[in-house]
C-alpha positions as CSV (number, residue, x, y, z in Angstrom):
1,X,-38.5,75.1,-126.3
2,X,-36.0,78.0,-125.9
3,X,-33.2,78.3,-128.5
4,X,-29.6,79.0,-127.1
5,X,-27.8,81.2,-129.6
6,X,-24.7,81.3,-127.5
7,X,-24.1,77.6,-128.0
8,X,-24.1,78.1,-131.8
9,X,-22.5,81.5,-132.2
10,X,-19.5,81.0,-129.9
11,X,-18.1,77.9,-131.8
12,X,-18.7,79.7,-135.2
13,X,-16.7,82.7,-134.0
14,X,-13.8,80.4,-133.0
15,X,-13.9,78.6,-136.4
16,X,-14.0,82.0,-138.2
17,X,-11.0,83.3,-136.3
18,X,-9.1,80.1,-137.0
19,X,-9.8,80.3,-140.7
20,X,-8.8,84.0,-140.9
21,X,-5.5,83.3,-139.0
22,X,-4.8,80.3,-141.3
23,X,-5.5,82.4,-144.5
24,X,-3.1,85.1,-143.3
25,X,-0.3,82.5,-142.6
26,X,-0.8,80.9,-146.0
27,X,-0.7,84.3,-147.8
28,X,2.5,85.3,-146.0
29,X,4.2,82.0,-146.8
30,X,3.5,82.2,-150.6
31,X,6.5,82.7,-152.8
32,X,6.6,85.7,-155.1
33,X,6.9,85.3,-158.8
34,X,10.1,86.5,-160.5
35,X,9.6,90.0,-161.8
36,X,9.5,90.5,-165.6
37,X,12.5,92.2,-167.0
38,X,12.3,96.0,-167.1
39,X,11.6,97.4,-170.6
40,X,15.0,99.0,-170.9
41,X,17.0,95.7,-170.5
42,X,15.8,94.4,-173.9
43,X,17.3,95.9,-177.0
44,X,15.6,96.7,-180.3
45,X,17.2,94.6,-183.1
46,X,16.9,95.5,-186.8
47,X,18.7,93.9,-189.8
48,X,19.5,95.6,-193.1
49,X,20.3,93.5,-196.2
50,X,20.1,94.5,-199.9
51,X,16.9,93.5,-201.6
52,X,18.6,92.1,-204.7
53,X,22.1,91.3,-206.0
54,X,23.5,89.5,-209.0
55,X,25.0,86.0,-208.7
56,X,28.5,86.3,-207.4
57,X,28.0,89.8,-206.0
58,X,28.6,89.9,-202.3
59,X,25.9,90.7,-199.8
60,X,26.5,92.8,-196.7
61,X,24.0,92.5,-193.9
62,X,24.2,94.7,-190.9
63,X,22.5,94.4,-187.5
64,X,21.5,97.5,-185.6
65,X,21.1,96.9,-181.9
66,X,19.7,99.9,-179.9
67,X,18.9,100.2,-176.3
68,X,18.9,97.4,-173.8
69,X,21.1,96.9,-170.8
70,X,24.1,99.3,-171.2
71,X,26.3,96.9,-169.2
72,X,26.0,94.1,-171.9
73,X,28.6,93.6,-174.6
74,X,26.4,91.8,-177.2
75,X,27.6,88.7,-179.0
76,X,26.5,87.9,-182.6
77,X,25.9,84.5,-184.2
78,X,25.0,84.5,-187.9
79,X,23.5,81.8,-190.2
80,X,22.7,82.0,-193.9
81,X,20.4,79.7,-195.9
82,X,22.6,79.7,-199.0
83,X,26.0,81.1,-200.0
84,X,28.9,81.3,-197.5
85,X,29.7,83.9,-194.8
86,X,33.0,85.2,-196.0
87,X,33.6,87.6,-193.2
88,X,32.1,89.1,-190.1
89,X,30.9,86.1,-188.1
90,X,30.8,87.2,-184.4
91,X,30.4,90.9,-185.4
92,X,27.3,93.1,-186.1
93,X,27.9,92.9,-189.9
94,X,28.6,90.0,-192.3
95,X,29.6,89.6,-195.9
96,X,28.1,86.7,-197.8
97,X,29.6,85.1,-201.0
98,X,26.7,84.5,-203.3
99,X,28.7,82.5,-206.0
100,X,26.4,79.8,-207.4
101,X,23.3,81.0,-205.6
102,X,21.7,82.6,-208.7
103,X,17.9,82.2,-208.6
104,X,17.8,81.7,-204.9
105,X,16.8,83.9,-202.0
106,X,19.3,84.0,-199.2
107,X,18.0,84.5,-195.7
108,X,20.5,85.8,-193.2
109,X,19.6,85.3,-189.5
110,X,21.5,86.7,-186.5
111,X,21.0,85.9,-182.9
112,X,22.2,88.5,-180.4
113,X,23.4,87.1,-177.1
114,X,24.3,88.6,-173.7
115,X,20.9,90.2,-172.8
116,X,18.3,88.9,-170.4
117,X,17.1,85.5,-171.6
118,X,13.5,86.8,-171.9
119,X,14.5,89.4,-174.5
120,X,13.7,88.6,-178.1
121,X,17.1,89.4,-179.7
122,X,17.3,88.1,-183.2
123,X,16.5,89.3,-186.7
124,X,16.4,88.1,-190.3
125,X,16.9,89.6,-193.7
126,X,16.3,88.3,-197.2
127,X,18.2,89.0,-200.4
128,X,17.1,87.7,-203.8
129,X,20.1,86.6,-206.0
130,X,19.5,87.0,-209.7
131,X,21.0,84.6,-212.3
């Protein structure tokens, strides 16, 4: 019995070409992922607060925002764990009234808004309030 290679190879070639054409069409129709933000659109955020104050002594915490997208005017939202923000909400620096907070540690947290939503833009600082 004689084996006919053409009967087997010809259909395989057609199938191979169809698969290759289909793979090319699929690859060209795929959506591309959103690019990650470029490194210079995210700012470096650092907070400075005093280490220790006496009860009733005000705390001033300042946020330093460097770099990031130069077209952004940052916004600031502060929160404190104890005491009361007496001034500066919405700015890069706050003053906290510590009256009655003796023996506690006050944590000030600031969220910086306006930058790319993928940017980590918050910072915290702690101040011990002595009795």
